[in-house]
C-alpha positions in Angstrom: -11.5 9.6 -14.0 -9.0 8.7 -16.8 -9.7 6.0 -19.4 -7.3 3.4 -17.7 -9.1 3.8 -14.1 -12.5 3.2 -15.9 -11.6 0.3 -17.9 -11.2 -2.6 -15.2 -14.6 -1.3 -13.5 -16.4 -1.5 -16.8 -15.1 -4.9 -17.5 -16.1 -6.2 -13.9 -19.7 -4.9 -14.7 -19.7 -6.8 -17.9 -19.0 -10.2 -16.2 -15.8 -10.7 -16.3 -14.0 -12.2 -13.2 -12.1 -8.9 -12.4 -11.6 -7.2 -9.1 -10.9 -3.7 -8.6 -8.9 -2.9 -5.4 -6.0 -0.6 -4.6 -3.3 -0.3 -2.1 -2.2 2.4 -0.4 1.1 2.1 1.5 2.4 4.6 4.0 6.2 5.1 4.4 8.1 2.4 3.5 11.9 2.1 4.8 14.1 2.1 1.6 17.5 3.2 1.1 15.8 6.6 -0.4 15.0 7.0 3.1 18.1 6.1 4.7 19.6 8.9 2.4 17.0 11.5 3.7 17.7 10.9 7.0 21.4 10.5 6.9 23.0 12.5 9.5 19.4 13.6 10.7 18.9 11.2 13.4 16.8 13.3 15.6 14.6 14.1 12.8 13.9 10.3 12.2 13.3 9.7 15.7 10.8 12.6 16.1 9.1 11.7 13.0 8.8 8.0 14.0 7.6 9.0 17.6 4.5 10.7 15.5 3.4 7.3 14.0 1.0 5.0 16.0 3.4 1.9 15.5 6.4 3.7 15.9 8.3 2.4 12.8 8.2 2.4 9.1 6.7 -0.3 6.8 8.9 -2.8 5.2 9.2 -3.8 1.4 8.3 -7.3 2.7 5.0 -6.0 4.4 3.7 -4.3 1.1 4.6 -7.4 -0.8 2.6 -9.6 1.4 -0.4 -7.4 1.0 0.1 -7.5 -2.8 0.3 -11.5 -2.7 -2.8 -11.4 -0.6 -4.5 -9.2 -3.0 -3.8 -11.3 -5.8 -4.6 -14.7 -4.3 -7.7 -16.7 -4.1 -7.9 -15.8 -0.3 -9.2 -12.1 -1.6 -11.4 -13.3 -4.2 -14.3 -11.8 -2.7 -12.9 -8.1 -2.0 -13.6 -5.9 -4.8 -13.8 -2.0 -4.6 -11.6 -2.0 -1.6 -8.9 0.3 -0.8 -6.1 -1.4 1.3 -4.3 0.9 3.7 -1.4 -0.5 4.9 0.5 2.5 6.6 0.9 1.5 10.4 -1.7 3.7 11.5 
């Protein structure tokens, strides 16, 4: 574990109101993927067919999870790994 990784956990143990969570997004539909899949629609459809939800995530979905994690709604969540990858 690097120095930066251990610092928040150490502060939380010291009694500071710091929560230590992480976000693990799956593949997100971005212009970079549009470039990758350009001219490869069959590859895109084959790839999506293997995903439980049959689609990529959106930037808004990731932003929503980040807002939740930073909000009081998640005030009792710590040490959690939030996976948002569509299965």
